[in-house]
C-alpha positions in Angstrom: 0.0 0.0 0.0 2.8 2.4 0.9 4.5 1.8 -2.5 1.2 2.5 -4.4 0.7 5.8 -2.4 4.3 6.8 -3.1 4.1 6.2 -6.8 0.7 8.0 -7.0 2.2 10.9 -5.0 5.1 11.1 -7.4 2.8 11.1 -10.4 0.6 13.8 -8.9 3.7 15.9 -8.1 5.0 15.7 -11.6 1.6 16.5 -13.0 1.2 19.5 -10.7 4.6 20.9 -11.7 3.8 20.5 -15.4 0.4 22.1 -14.9 1.8 25.1 -13.1 4.4 25.6 -15.8 1.8 25.5 -18.5 -0.2 28.4 -17.0 0.4 32.0 -17.9 0.8 34.8 -15.4 -1.9 37.4 -14.9 0.0 40.0 -16.9 1.3 37.7 -19.6 -1.2 38.6 -22.3 0.0 40.7 -25.2 -2.7 43.3 -24.5 -1.6 43.9 -21.0 1.4 46.0 -22.2 -0.9 48.1 -24.3 -3.5 48.8 -21.7 -6.2 46.3 -22.8 -9.3 46.6 -20.7 -9.7 42.8 -20.2 -6.3 42.4 -18.7 -7.0 45.1 -16.1 -9.8 43.0 -14.5 -9.1 41.3 -11.2 -8.8 37.8 -12.6 -7.8 38.6 -16.2 -9.8 37.9 -19.3 -10.0 34.1 -18.6 -12.2 34.6 -15.5 -11.6 33.5 -12.0 -11.5 29.7 -12.4 -10.5 28.4 -15.8 -9.6 24.8 -16.5 -5.9 25.1 -15.4 -6.9 26.8 -12.1 -9.4 24.1 -11.2 -7.0 21.2 -12.1 -4.2 22.9 -10.1 -6.5 23.1 -7.0 -7.6 19.5 -7.4 -4.0 18.2 -7.9 -2.7 20.3 -5.0 -5.4 18.8 -2.7 -4.6 15.3 -3.8 -0.9 16.1 -3.2 -1.5 17.2 0.3 -3.7 14.2 1.1 -1.1 11.8 -0.2 1.6 13.6 1.8 -0.4 13.2 5.0 -1.2 9.6 4.2 2.5 8.8 3.6 3.4 10.5 6.9 0.8 8.4 8.7 2.0 5.2 7.0 5.6 6.0 7.9 4.7 6.7 11.5 2.8 3.4 11.9 5.3 1.2 10.1 8.0 -0.8 11.8 11.6 0.5 11.7 13.1 -2.9 10.8 11.8 -4.7 7.8 10.8 -8.3 8.5 12.9 -9.5 5.5 16.1 -8.0 7.0 15.8 -9.8 10.4 17.7 -13.0 9.4 20.5 -10.9 8.0 20.7 -8.7 11.1 20.8 -11.7 13.3 23.7 -13.2 11.4 25.6 -10.0 11.6 24.9 -9.8 15.4 26.1 -13.4 15.8 29.3 -12.7 13.8 30.0 -9.7 16.0 29.6 -11.7 19.2 32.0 -14.4 18.0 34.8 -11.9 17.4 37.4 -11.0 20.1 36.7 -7.3 20.3 37.8 -5.5 23.3 35.1 -4.7 25.8 34.9 -1.4 27.6 34.3 -1.9 31.3 32.3 0.7 33.0 32.8 1.7 36.6 31.0 4.1 38.9 34.3 5.7 40.2 36.0 8.7 38.6 39.5 8.1 37.2 42.3 9.3 39.4 43.0 13.0 39.1 39.5 13.7 37.7 37.7 16.1 40.0 34.0 16.7 40.2 32.3 20.0 39.5 30.0 19.4 42.4 30.8 21.1 45.7 31.8 18.8 48.5 29.4 18.5 51.4 
């Protein structure tokens, strides 16, 4: 399921980028430089919601929904994949079989090391 959402998320992202790049800016019409009346309106001559604007809003909504769903799936998934467990166990066994030096811990401070705490 996560792979499907990820692929769908990628496709929506690429489509959203392409759709935004296809759109023209508000002042990009040729008549805007010559003072055309239609370009002086609030939304331009194309109206407030043309096809590209509607599709951009729909794809942006789908993009945010897939983003949130991927975050939820990642939050609820296990950190270690079940297929990697045998390999991790074999590595752990190999490390235990080697003669690596072991650091011993003590509660005492080394000689000459003072404490920052005041003596009582």
